[in-house]
N, C-alpha and C positions, 0 to 999 in steps of 0.2 A: 696018716693024719695031720691036718691042715694047723696049722697055729692058730691059736685063739686069743685075741686080746683083754688082757685083763681088763681095759675100759668099754671093751662093747662096740669099738669102730671099726668099720669097715675096711677092707685092706688097702682103699682108693681113698681114704677118709682122713682130715688134716686133724691135728689138737684144735683144740678152739684158741684162735689168736685174736688177741685185740691190743692197740695202740695207745696207750696213754698222753697224750701232748703236753706240751710246757710243764713238764715234771718236776723241771727243777727251776729254778729263777733266773741264774745269771749263763747258763752254756745261750749260745743264740738259737738253735734246735734243742731241744730236750724232749725222749720220748721213751717211756715206760715200755717195752715190749714182754711181752706174756706169748708164750708157746704152751698151752696148756699147764704143767708147774715149773716149765722153767721160765724165770724174767731174767730180761738185760736192761738196764739201764744203757740210753744210746745219750751220750750228748755229744753236740757238734758244736766246736768254736771253730772260727774264723779269723785271721790275722794276717795285714798288708806285711808283703816279703816271702820272700821263697826260699828253698834252699841254695847254695850255693852255686849247685850246675844249673840251674834254671836264669841268676840274674840274669835282667838282661834281654831274657829270651821273649818277656810279655807273658809267657804263661802258666799258670798255677800248678799245685800241688795240692794233691787228699793223702795223707796219710792215718794212720789208726791203731791204737792202741787197746789191748783188752788184757784185762785183770779177770780171777774168779775170788768173790769174798772167802776169805778164811771158813765161814761157814753156811756157803754156798750147797756143799755137800752133807751126807751122812754124817762123816768123819771131818773135825776141822783142818785146815790144811796149813800150812805156814802162809805167809804169806813173800809173793819175789817182788824182792825191793830191790837188790843190787845185782842180781844176776835171774833172767829170765828163761824159764825152763823151755825148752825144745820147740813143746807142745806149742806155749804159749807163744810165740816167735812165729813158728808157724802161720795161728790162727789171724797173730795182727795183721799180717803181712797179706794173707786170704781175703780179710777184709778190706782192708786196706786197694787192694789188685781190684777186687770185685766195684767199688763205689766207683772208682776212680774210671772204671770203663764207660760209666754213663755219664762222664762229663766230657765237656769241652774244654778244655784246660786252657785253650786262647781265649774263649768268653771269661772266665773264670779271672784273668788277669792276675798279676802277680801277688795272690792271695794264696794262703796255706792254711788248707780245712785240715783240722783234726778231729776224728771220730773216737771216742774216749767209749768203749764197750766194757761194761761192769755187770758181771755176774752177779748177781743177786741170790737167785735161787737155779741150783745144775739140777735139771731131769731129762739130760740129753738134747743135744740140736742148740747148743749154746750158738758154734758159731754161725747158724745159718739163720737160727733168730736175729745174732746182733749184725747180720746183713740186712734181713728182710728190714727190722728195724731201724737202722742205720738209714738205710734211705728215708727213711720218711723224717727222722729228725734232721736229714741235710735236705729234705727240700722247705723245711718250715724254716735252718735257716738262711737259704737263698732266699728264701720268700721277703725277709725280713732285709738283706740286705738289697735289695729290688726297691724294697719299699721308701728305706733309708737312701734311696739314689748314690750308693758305693758300687751298684752293677746296670751297666745300662741293658742289659738283656740276660737272660737265664742260662746259665752254661749245662742246667741238666737236660742234656739229649737222650735220655732213658730214663726206665725205670727198674730198679733191680729188686731180685727177691732170690732167695736158696731155699732149699728144701731138702731134707736126708731122707732115701730110700734105702730099704736094706732086704737081704732073703731070709727069707726064715723058713727052715725044712722044705727050700726050693720054691717058693713060693715070694713074690716082691711086695712089700708093706710100706706104705707113705708113712716120713713124719713120724720116725722112731722116738718111742721115750726110753727112758732108763734101761728098763727090764730086756725090753728085745734088742734096744743097741747090744748090749753087753752079752745076745744071744743068737745073735745075727751070726750065719756065716758069710755075707758079702754084703760092706757098707760103704754107700755111695754118699756125698753131700755135692747137690749140682746147682749150680748159681748161674742162672739165664738172665735177659734184659726182656722189656714187654713184646721187642719182637720174637720172643722164645728162641732166640741166638744163644748160643751159648757160651759162656764166657768161662768158667773153669767148669771140670770134673776131677772130682775126687774119688778112686774105686780100689778099694782093697778087700782080697778076698783072706778074710779072717782062717779061715777053715778050706783047703782045697781049692777049687778055680771057678773059675762061673764061664759060660759057653755066650758066643756071640747072642742066640736068640735071650737068654738072658739078661744081656746088656741091652737088648732092643726093650725088650718088658721094662727092665728098670727106668729106660728114659723116658718110655709115653705117660709112667707112672709118674716121675718127676712132672713132666710137661702139664700135666693134668694139676698138680698139686701147684706149680708153679701162677699156675694161673689162677688157682684162686687167691692165692699170695697178693698177685700182681691187683686183682679186684678188690684185696680188705685194705692195701692201700690205697687205692683212690678213693673208697667209702671216707676211712679217717681221715686222708688231708682234704675233705669235699670239693671245692673249685676248684684242685688241682690242675695246671695243663702243664704240658713240657713247652 
């Protein structure tokens, strides 16, 4: 039997995705990214100065922080205040690496970009939603710096988007929700740019193993999803140009 999706989506179909821009008042770029029932608030701040290892280099930096609100899931979770879990550290590093890959750090100059991804509601795919929504917030933030004259040219070289793919009963499914995520035998997160070049793959066999043929099918499905996400980003940003 083939896995039947409770929301009646096709295997190659994303959950409904939306980006609400200027969601908060004070962040340089602010977007509420919604992917199905997953909601991630992506705020971007840009400040002069860089970490010590980049001082005097003329290059900028991008870093990310990721948190999940206590009531983002069915059972309340304690806030991570003084010590971050390994999962949280892994995710925020992934977000930072992924969005940095879309920037020309020399064009950014000695500025530090901080992407804050706060999960308001979790139904799987929080890290991929944070990356995809984080790019929209980043594009808005860069546009404001250009308007103010703080930058002479845009440091954005590529759009960045991310999606999950899982194997359920041997069949690949795009953009897993929670019920699918916990049942998947294979779980992949894929990050790509607008050239469909791979930035990062995170793939795990939760049960057993997977073949090269299955990996190719997973990557083909991920590429289809990334194309749709890039189109959704462009639609949200309107007149955005690299």
